[in-house]
C-alpha positions as CSV (number, residue, x, y, z in Angstrom):
1,X,5.2,-63.1,126.3
2,X,8.3,-63.4,128.4
3,X,8.7,-67.0,129.9
4,X,8.8,-67.0,133.7
5,X,11.3,-69.1,135.6
6,X,10.0,-70.5,138.9
7,X,12.1,-71.2,142.0
8,X,11.0,-73.9,144.5
9,X,12.1,-75.1,147.9
10,X,14.3,-78.3,147.8
11,X,11.7,-80.9,148.7
12,X,11.9,-84.7,147.9
13,X,8.7,-86.7,148.4
14,X,7.7,-90.2,147.3
15,X,5.1,-88.6,145.0
16,X,7.4,-86.4,143.0
17,X,10.9,-85.1,143.4
18,X,9.8,-81.8,141.9
19,X,6.6,-81.4,143.8
20,X,5.7,-77.8,144.5
21,X,4.2,-76.4,147.6
22,X,6.9,-76.8,150.3
23,X,7.7,-73.7,152.3
24,X,6.6,-70.2,151.2
25,X,5.0,-69.3,147.9
26,X,7.2,-69.8,144.8
27,X,9.3,-66.8,143.8
28,X,9.6,-65.4,140.3
29,X,13.0,-64.8,138.8
30,X,13.4,-61.5,136.9
31,X,12.8,-61.9,133.2
32,X,15.9,-62.5,131.1
33,X,17.3,-59.3,129.8
34,X,16.5,-57.3,132.9
35,X,19.2,-55.4,134.7
36,X,20.9,-58.4,136.3
37,X,24.0,-60.5,135.5
38,X,22.7,-64.0,134.9
39,X,23.7,-67.3,133.4
40,X,21.6,-69.9,131.5
41,X,22.7,-73.4,130.7
42,X,22.0,-75.7,127.8
43,X,23.3,-79.1,127.0
44,X,22.7,-82.8,127.0
45,X,22.6,-85.8,129.5
46,X,24.2,-89.1,128.5
47,X,24.6,-92.7,129.8
48,X,28.2,-92.9,131.0
49,X,28.4,-96.6,130.2
50,X,27.0,-96.6,126.7
51,X,27.6,-93.0,125.7
52,X,24.0,-92.8,124.5
53,X,22.0,-89.6,124.9
54,X,19.2,-89.8,127.4
55,X,16.0,-88.0,126.4
56,X,13.6,-88.8,129.3
57,X,14.8,-87.2,132.5
58,X,14.3,-84.3,134.8
59,X,16.9,-81.6,135.7
60,X,17.0,-78.7,138.1
61,X,19.4,-76.0,139.2
62,X,19.7,-74.6,142.7
63,X,21.2,-71.8,144.6
64,X,21.2,-72.3,148.4
65,X,18.0,-74.1,149.2
66,X,16.0,-72.7,146.2
67,X,15.8,-74.9,143.1
68,X,14.4,-74.2,139.6
69,X,13.2,-76.9,137.3
70,X,14.6,-76.9,133.8
71,X,13.0,-77.9,130.5
72,X,13.9,-81.0,128.5
73,X,13.2,-81.5,124.8
74,X,11.8,-85.1,124.7
75,X,12.9,-85.6,121.1
76,X,16.5,-84.4,121.3
77,X,17.2,-84.7,125.0
78,X,18.5,-81.1,125.0
79,X,17.9,-79.2,128.3
80,X,17.5,-75.5,129.0
81,X,18.3,-74.6,132.6
82,X,18.3,-71.3,134.6
83,X,19.0,-68.5,134.6
84,X,20.9,-68.0,137.9
85,X,23.0,-65.1,139.1
86,X,26.6,-65.0,137.7
87,X,27.8,-64.4,141.3
88,X,26.2,-67.5,142.9
89,X,27.7,-70.9,143.4
90,X,25.1,-73.4,142.0
91,X,24.1,-77.0,142.1
92,X,22.7,-79.2,139.3
93,X,20.5,-82.1,140.3
94,X,19.5,-85.0,137.9
95,X,17.5,-87.8,139.5
96,X,16.7,-90.7,137.2
97,X,15.6,-94.2,138.0
98,X,18.3,-96.8,137.0
99,X,21.1,-94.3,137.5
100,X,23.2,-93.1,140.4
101,X,21.7,-89.9,141.8
102,X,23.5,-86.9,140.2
103,X,24.4,-83.8,142.2
104,X,27.0,-81.4,140.8
105,X,28.2,-78.5,143.0
106,X,29.9,-75.7,141.0
107,X,31.5,-72.3,141.6
108,X,30.0,-69.2,140.2
109,X,30.4,-68.5,136.5
110,X,31.3,-64.8,137.0
111,X,31.0,-62.0,134.6
112,X,31.9,-62.1,130.9
113,X,35.3,-60.8,130.0
114,X,35.3,-57.0,129.9
115,X,32.0,-56.6,131.7
116,X,31.9,-54.6,135.0
117,X,29.6,-55.5,137.8
118,X,28.4,-51.9,137.7
119,X,27.1,-52.3,134.2
120,X,23.4,-52.4,133.6
121,X,23.3,-56.2,133.2
122,X,24.6,-59.2,131.3
123,X,23.4,-62.5,130.1
124,X,25.5,-65.6,129.4
125,X,24.5,-69.0,127.9
126,X,26.8,-71.9,128.8
127,X,26.8,-75.3,127.1
128,X,27.4,-78.1,129.7
129,X,26.9,-81.9,129.5
130,X,26.3,-84.4,132.2
131,X,27.0,-88.2,132.3
132,X,24.9,-90.5,134.5
133,X,26.3,-93.8,135.7
134,X,24.0,-96.9,135.7
135,X,23.2,-98.1,139.2
136,X,22.8,-101.8,138.3
137,X,26.6,-102.5,138.3
138,X,27.6,-103.8,141.7
139,X,31.0,-104.4,143.2
140,X,31.8,-108.0,144.3
141,X,32.8,-108.9,147.9
142,X,36.5,-108.4,148.6
143,X,39.1,-108.6,151.3
144,X,41.9,-106.2,152.1
145,X,44.8,-107.9,153.9
146,X,47.0,-105.8,156.1
147,X,50.5,-107.3,156.5
148,X,53.7,-106.3,158.2
149,X,57.4,-107.3,157.6
150,X,57.0,-109.7,160.6
151,X,56.0,-113.0,159.2
152,X,52.7,-114.3,160.7
153,X,52.1,-111.1,162.7
154,X,48.4,-110.3,162.9
155,X,47.4,-106.6,162.8
156,X,44.6,-104.7,164.3
157,X,43.6,-101.1,163.6
158,X,41.2,-98.9,161.5
159,X,40.6,-98.8,157.8
160,X,39.0,-95.8,156.1
161,X,38.0,-95.6,152.4
162,X,37.1,-92.3,150.9
163,X,36.1,-91.6,147.3
164,X,38.7,-89.4,145.6
165,X,37.6,-89.4,142.0
166,X,34.6,-89.9,139.7
167,X,34.1,-93.3,138.1
168,X,37.2,-94.5,136.2
169,X,34.8,-95.6,133.5
170,X,33.9,-92.0,132.8
171,X,36.9,-89.9,133.9
172,X,38.5,-88.9,130.6
173,X,37.3,-86.6,127.8
174,X,37.4,-89.6,125.4
175,X,34.8,-91.4,127.6
176,X,32.8,-88.3,128.4
177,X,33.2,-85.9,125.4
178,X,32.0,-82.4,126.0
179,X,30.0,-80.2,123.6
180,X,32.3,-77.4,124.8
181,X,35.8,-78.6,125.8
182,X,36.1,-79.0,129.6
183,X,32.4,-78.2,130.3
184,X,31.1,-81.4,131.8
185,X,29.5,-81.5,135.2
186,X,31.0,-84.1,137.6
187,X,28.8,-86.1,139.9
188,X,29.9,-84.9,143.3
189,X,27.7,-87.5,144.9
190,X,30.5,-90.0,144.0
191,X,33.0,-87.8,145.8
192,X,31.2,-86.5,148.8
193,X,29.4,-89.6,150.0
194,X,30.1,-93.2,150.8
195,X,33.2,-92.9,153.1
196,X,33.7,-96.2,154.9
197,X,35.4,-96.7,158.3
198,X,36.0,-100.1,159.8
199,X,37.9,-101.4,162.7
200,X,39.7,-104.7,162.0
201,X,41.5,-107.5,163.8
202,X,43.4,-110.5,162.5
203,X,44.9,-108.5,159.6
204,X,41.9,-108.6,157.3
205,X,39.1,-106.2,156.4
206,X,36.0,-107.5,154.6
207,X,34.1,-105.4,151.9
208,X,30.6,-106.5,151.2
209,X,29.2,-106.9,147.7
210,X,27.8,-103.5,146.6
211,X,29.4,-101.7,149.5
212,X,31.6,-99.5,147.2
213,X,30.4,-97.4,144.3
214,X,31.4,-99.3,141.1
215,X,34.2,-97.6,139.1
216,X,35.0,-95.0,141.7
217,X,38.5,-94.4,143.0
218,X,39.0,-94.6,146.7
219,X,41.8,-93.5,149.0
220,X,42.5,-96.3,151.5
221,X,43.9,-95.1,154.9
222,X,45.0,-97.7,157.5
223,X,46.0,-96.3,160.9
224,X,46.0,-97.2,164.6
225,X,48.1,-100.3,164.1
226,X,50.5,-100.4,167.1
227,X,54.1,-100.0,166.1
228,X,53.4,-99.1,162.4
229,X,53.1,-96.0,160.4
230,X,49.7,-95.0,158.9
231,X,49.4,-96.2,155.3
232,X,47.7,-94.7,152.3
233,X,46.9,-96.7,149.2
234,X,44.5,-96.5,146.2
235,X,41.6,-98.8,145.4
236,X,39.3,-98.7,142.3
237,X,36.0,-100.3,143.1
238,X,35.0,-102.8,140.4
239,X,38.6,-103.0,139.1
240,X,40.4,-104.0,142.2
241,X,39.1,-107.0,144.2
242,X,41.2,-108.6,146.9
243,X,44.1,-106.5,147.8
244,X,47.2,-106.8,150.2
245,X,48.9,-103.8,151.7
246,X,52.2,-103.8,153.6
247,X,52.8,-101.6,156.6
248,X,56.0,-99.9,157.5
249,X,57.3,-99.9,161.1
250,X,57.2,-96.6,163.0
251,X,60.3,-94.5,162.9
252,X,61.0,-94.3,166.6
253,X,64.0,-93.6,168.9
254,X,66.1,-96.7,169.4
255,X,65.8,-98.7,172.6
256,X,67.8,-96.8,175.3
257,X,68.6,-96.8,179.0
258,X,66.8,-94.0,180.9
259,X,68.0,-94.6,184.4
260,X,69.8,-97.3,186.4
261,X,71.3,-98.0,189.8
262,X,74.2,-100.0,188.4
263,X,76.7,-97.6,189.9
264,X,75.1,-97.7,193.4
265,X,73.9,-101.3,193.8
266,X,75.1,-102.9,197.1
267,X,76.8,-106.2,197.9
268,X,74.9,-108.6,200.2
269,X,75.2,-107.9,203.9
270,X,74.6,-111.5,205.0
271,X,74.8,-114.9,203.5
272,X,71.2,-115.5,204.7
273,X,69.7,-112.9,202.4
274,X,67.3,-114.0,199.6
275,X,67.4,-110.8,197.6
276,X,70.7,-109.0,197.3
277,X,72.8,-107.2,194.7
278,X,69.6,-105.7,193.2
279,X,70.2,-103.9,190.0
280,X,67.3,-101.9,188.4
281,X,67.3,-100.6,184.9
282,X,64.6,-98.5,183.2
283,X,64.3,-98.1,179.4
284,X,62.4,-95.7,177.1
285,X,60.1,-98.5,175.9
286,X,58.6,-101.6,177.5
287,X,61.1,-104.4,177.3
288,X,61.2,-108.2,177.3
289,X,63.7,-111.0,177.1
290,X,65.4,-111.2,173.8
291,X,67.0,-114.7,174.2
292,X,65.8,-117.9,175.8
293,X,69.3,-118.4,177.2
294,X,69.3,-115.2,179.3
295,X,68.8,-117.0,182.6
296,X,71.9,-119.1,182.2
297,X,74.0,-116.2,180.8
298,X,73.2,-114.2,184.0
299,X,73.9,-117.2,186.3
300,X,77.1,-118.2,184.7
301,X,78.4,-114.7,184.6
302,X,77.9,-114.2,188.4
303,X,81.0,-113.9,190.6
304,X,81.7,-112.6,194.1
305,X,84.4,-111.7,196.6
306,X,84.0,-112.4,200.3
307,X,86.8,-111.8,203.0
308,X,87.5,-114.2,205.8
309,X,86.5,-111.5,208.2
310,X,86.5,-113.7,211.3
311,X,89.7,-115.6,210.4
312,X,88.2,-119.0,210.7
313,X,89.3,-120.2,207.3
314,X,85.7,-120.6,206.2
315,X,84.4,-118.6,203.1
316,X,81.3,-117.7,201.3
317,X,81.6,-119.6,198.0
318,X,79.2,-120.0,195.0
319,X,77.6,-123.2,193.9
320,X,79.4,-124.8,191.0
321,X,77.8,-124.5,187.5
322,X,76.8,-128.1,186.7
323,X,73.9,-127.9,184.3
324,X,73.1,-125.5,181.5
325,X,69.4,-125.7,182.4
326,X,69.8,-124.8,186.1
327,X,70.6,-121.5,187.7
328,X,72.7,-123.0,190.6
329,X,73.9,-119.7,191.8
330,X,70.3,-118.4,192.4
331,X,70.4,-115.4,190.1
332,X,67.1,-114.1,188.6
333,X,65.8,-111.4,186.4
334,X,62.3,-109.9,185.9
335,X,60.7,-107.6,183.4
336,X,57.9,-105.2,184.3
337,X,57.0,-102.7,181.6
338,X,60.0,-100.6,181.0
339,X,62.0,-102.0,183.9
340,X,64.5,-104.9,184.1
341,X,65.7,-106.1,187.5
342,X,68.6,-108.4,188.4
343,X,68.8,-110.2,191.8
344,X,71.0,-112.7,193.7
345,X,70.0,-114.9,196.6
346,X,73.1,-115.7,198.7
347,X,71.0,-118.1,200.9
348,X,70.3,-120.3,197.8
349,X,73.3,-119.7,195.7
350,X,76.2,-120.4,198.0
351,X,77.9,-123.8,198.4
352,X,79.6,-122.7,201.7
353,X,78.6,-119.9,204.0
354,X,80.1,-118.0,206.8
355,X,77.8,-115.5,208.5
356,X,80.7,-113.8,210.0
357,X,82.4,-112.9,206.7
358,X,81.8,-109.7,204.7
359,X,81.0,-109.6,201.0
360,X,83.3,-107.3,199.1
361,X,81.3,-107.3,195.9
362,X,79.0,-109.3,193.6
363,X,79.5,-109.0,189.9
364,X,77.1,-109.7,187.0
365,X,79.3,-110.4,184.0
366,X,78.9,-111.5,180.4
367,X,76.2,-108.9,179.8
368,X,77.1,-108.6,176.1
369,X,75.3,-111.9,175.8
370,X,72.2,-110.9,177.8
371,X,69.7,-109.8,175.2
372,X,66.6,-107.6,175.5
373,X,64.1,-106.1,173.0
374,X,61.1,-103.9,172.8
375,X,58.0,-105.9,173.8
376,X,56.7,-107.8,170.8
377,X,59.4,-106.4,168.5
378,X,62.0,-109.0,167.6
379,X,63.8,-106.7,165.2
380,X,64.9,-104.4,168.1
381,X,67.0,-107.0,170.0
382,X,70.2,-105.6,171.6
383,X,72.5,-106.6,174.4
384,X,72.3,-105.1,177.9
385,X,76.0,-104.1,177.6
386,X,75.3,-102.0,174.6
387,X,72.6,-100.1,176.5
388,X,74.4,-99.5,179.8
389,X,77.9,-99.1,178.3
390,X,79.6,-101.9,180.2
391,X,79.7,-105.7,180.1
392,X,79.9,-106.1,183.9
393,X,77.9,-104.6,186.7
394,X,79.6,-104.6,190.1
395,X,77.6,-104.3,193.3
396,X,80.0,-103.5,196.2
397,X,79.9,-102.0,199.7
């Protein structure tokens, strides 16, 4: 009598993985040899670590949500599985205590060479093997350190680890020989599950013991670190432990001047002003001081011209430069995001004053020694003169 092949709903219970009775009544496959194009599978299941054949296991094959239980010879360990349609993608499932759960998703086999889908029917038998990996091997705790070319810089961002290959302990034909060359089912559970995403600060990411699948290759992606390009690296769980990766700075436009009033800034109108000769420069990035000596550079470089308008032989003259740590001429600068501002206070910076005299100009000189940089980026340091195209800014009437 022709053996019947029974399909079941995919149903996992604590009683039995292959329990019947979920969903509608079981369906019967057409007997082999009927006018269909079908494929049957035979083969063996092995321990991926020892290479030994396993004889006590269960195996099933599914199309969509319907699964069919195969038969296993308890003496030889040989299974018979199917048949399924040659036109359907299919899944092989092997659950076995002590081993990683095995799910292999595969494309349709298709028709034999020279057979048309209009023919009365066809039957194929394919020999496939499967290798189960023991679940008792556990990865140790490890740390991934994220570094930059800036010594001592601490990074913050996101790390993602995604499986990219089956276990490195069973990824070659030598380690997983096939009864028929190339016909070994891979455990897609190693590839499709277990992605890890972690936010990190302080430049380190901790991996807990057993958090990764032993032997599996992972793609490591690090992104969201301000000022640095995303990084991709490889990590083999159980082979690699602590690992250090080095980020590369973003490829960005150089620091540049966007807009400035350096051509239109005005000389003081009175020797009593506290904010005069205001120069405002806006850049394409947030900026900060690039040299601790900038205040003295700006102050020492200040000069002015004032006419004896009232002909009283009294003049507006600057305070002398006496100390390198003091800005006797009352210049100042301020950074705010992308903006840098220069100011001069005649009221505080003049040794002699004459309210009746007119200022012809105030000049900020020596700007090739006034240094700025992108905020937090020492390697972007440049002079103001290189950005504005001049070493002196003159504010006149």
